[in-house]
N, C-alpha and C positions, 0 to 999 in steps of 0.2 A: 659472167658465167652463164653457159647455156642452161636452159631450163631442164633439159633431158640428158641424162648421162647413162650410157649403156656399157657394161663391162662383161666381156665374154671370156676373158682369161681366168682360168681357175674355177669356172662355173658360169652362172648366169645371174647378173644383178643389174637392176635398173633403179635409178634415183631420179626423182623430180624435185628440183629446187633443194637438193641435198637430203631429201627424205627417201628412204628405201621403199620401193613399191613391192609389196608381197601378195597382191591380190590377183595374180595371174591365175586364170581358171585351170589351165592344164599346160603340159609340156608342148602341146601342139601350138598354143598361143605363143609361148616362148620361142618355139622353133620358127614360127612364121616371122616374128620380129627379128630374130637373129639372122635368118636367111636374107630378108629384105635389106637390112642395114649393111650386112657384109657385102652383098652383091652390089649395093648402091655405091660402095666405096671403090669399086674396081673401075679401071679405065673403060670407057665406052659403055657404061651401064645404061640399060634400057628398061622400059616397063616390062613387067612379067605377065605373060598370059595366064589368066585364071585357070585355064585347063591344065597348064604345066604345073602350076602350084598345087592344084588338086591332086595331080598324079604324084608329085613329090611327097606330099604328106599322107595321102591315102591311096597308095598304088594298087591295092588289091580290091578296091571298092568299085562298084558300078559308077560310071561317070556322073550320073545325076546325083547320087548320094554323096560322092566325093565333093562335088561343087556345092552341095547344100552344107556339108560340113565346113567347107572353106568359108562360106558366108557367115556361118555361126562363129567361127574362130575370128574372122575379121571384125565382127560386131563386138565380140568379147575384148579384142585388142583395143578397139576404140573406147569402150567403156572403162577399161583399165587405165588407159592413158588419154583422158579427155582433153580436148583442145581448149585452151584459154581464149576468152573473148578477144577478138582483134588480132590474134596470132595466126600465122599461116597453118593450114592443116598438116598433120604429120604424114598422112597418106593421100596420095592422088589415085583415085579409082574411077573406073567406068565399068560398063557391063563386061568388057573383055579383059582389061588389064588392071594391075595393082603395082604401085611403086612408092618408095619413100620420097617425100617431097624434098628436093635438094635445097629448097629455101628454108626448110625448118631448122631451127637452132638446136642441134644436139651434138653430143660427142660420142665416139665409139672407140674404145681402147685399141681394138684390133687395127682400125684404120690409122690411128695416130702412131701406133707401133710401126706399121708398114711405111708411113710417111717419113718417120725419123730415120729409118734404115735407108730409104731411097735417097733422102737428102745427103746422107753420109756417103753413099755410093757415088753420087754426082760430084762430091767435093774433089778438088784437085790436089789435096795434101799427099805428100809422099809417105808419111808415117802418122800414126795416131798421135804420137808425142808432139807432132808439129802443128796440130789443129785443136785448139781448145773448144771450138764450136762442136766439132764431131765427138769429142770426148763427152761433152755435155749431152749431146743427142743420144749417144750410146748409154750413158748413165740413166737418162730418162726412159729410154726404151726398156732397159733392164728392170726398172721399177714397175713399168706397166705389166710385164710378164709375171703375173702372180701364180700362174699354173697353166696347164694345158687348156686349149680352146674348148669351151663348153664341157668341161670335165663334169661327169656325173649326169649329163643330160643326153638321153637316148630315146628314140622313138622305136620301140621294139616291133611295131607293125608297119614301119616305114623304112625299108632298106635303102631306097634312094637318098632320103635325107641323111641317114646314118653314114652312108658312103660319102656324101658331100662333106659332112662334118669331119669325117676321118681324113679326107684329103687336106682340108683346111688345117686340122690339128697337126698332122705330120709335117706339113710345110712350115707352119709357124714354130713348131717345136724345134725343127732343124735350125731355123734362123736364130732362135733363142739360144741354143747350145753354142752356135758359132759366136754369138754376141758375148755370152758369158766367158767363153774361152779367150776371146780377144781382150776383154777387159782384165781378166786374170793375168794374161801375159803382159799387158801394158803395165799394170801396177807392180808386178814382180820386177820388171825391168827398171822401174822407177824406185825400187826399194820400198814400196808402200805395201808391206807384207800383210797387214791386217785387211786391207781392201782386196788384195789378191786372194787371201784365204776366203773371203766372203764369196767371191765369184767362182772359185774352185768348188766350194761346198754347195753352191747353188746348182752347179752342174751335176754333182753327185746326188742331190735331192731328186733330180729328174731322171738321171741314169746312173744308178749306183755302180754299174759295171764299167764305166767310162775310164779307161786307164790313163788317158791324157790328163784328166782332172785329178786322179789320184797322184800322178807324178807332180803336177803343179802344187798340190797341197803338201806333198812330202818335201818339196824343195823349199817352199816358203816357210814351213814349220822349222826346217833345219836352219834356214837363214835367219830365223827369229829366235835362235838359241833354244829351240824346243826339239832337240834331237830325239828324245825319248818318244815324243808325240809323233814325230816323223816316222820313226821305226814302227810305232804302233799302227800308223796309217797304212804302211806296207802290209802288215799282218791283216788289217781289215780288208785291204784290196784283194789279197790272196784268198781270203775266206769268201768274199762276195763272188769273185770269178769262179771259184770252185762250185759254189752253190748255184749260181745263175747260169753259167755257161759250161761248166765242167772242164775248165782249162786252168793252166798256171799263168802267172804274169809273164809278159813277154820279156825279151832280153833287155830292152831299154829300161824297163821298170826294175828288173833285178839288178842291173848295173848301178842304177841310182841308189837302190837300197844298200848295196855294198859300199858305195862311195860315202853315204851318210853314216853307215855303221863304222867305217874307218875314220870318220871325222875329217874327211877331205873336202866337204862342201862348205864353201865360205860365202858370206853375204856380199 
C-alpha cells in the first residue's frame, strides 16, 4: 500500500500509512496539494510556474507578497507531510517551478476514478452485461465517489482557484451521475432490485430533482412487490420538483405512476 493516500471526493482527507493527517495549517495548504496532485494526474502534466501558482492562490496580492505566501504554504506542506528517509521527495521544486514527483508512491481517488472510467470506455464490450471486468470497474468507481469534489473547501479570496475547483467538481459530478444511472439500469435489467435501488437513491442524494432516478426507483420498488413505496416515491418526486423547480413531473413519470397504480408493472 502506498504511504500517502489523498481523497478529494466529499471533502479533503489525507492519510499517511493509514493514519488521518489533520495538521494542515490552512485551506491554502490543502488547496495547493489538491491542485498539484489533480493536475499531475492529467495527460501531458508539466511543472507549474511559481508565478502562476501564486496568482492562482493570491490573485489580488502584489506579486512579491503572493510569492512569499506561496513559499510559506509550500514550507507548511512539507512540514505537514515530511519525507521519510530514503524515499523520493513528494515535491520537485526549484526557484521557478513546483510539481508533484511522479516517482512518489501516493494514491489519489480522483485520478483512480478517472482511470477506471477511461479503461471502461476503451473496452470493446457491446453491453455492460457482457463484461464482468467493466462491471467491477464501475462498482469500484462508484465506491470512490463519496461526494462532490472538494466539498466544503473554498478560498474566498481566490476566485481563480474556486473556478478551477468548480470546473473539476461539475465534470466529475456529471460523470458520477452517468455512472450511477448506468449501474442502476444494469441491475434493474438483471432483476437485482436491491442494488438498483442503491444506485437510484445515490443519484437522488446528489440531485433530488432527477426524474430519471425517481423513475428507476419507482420501477424497482414496484417490481420488488413494494407498490405502496413506489407510489409514495412518485409523491416525493412531485413534491421535490414543485419545491425545487416549480414544475410538475413529466409525462413519462406520470405514465409510470399510473401503470404502477393500476398494478400493471411486473417484475
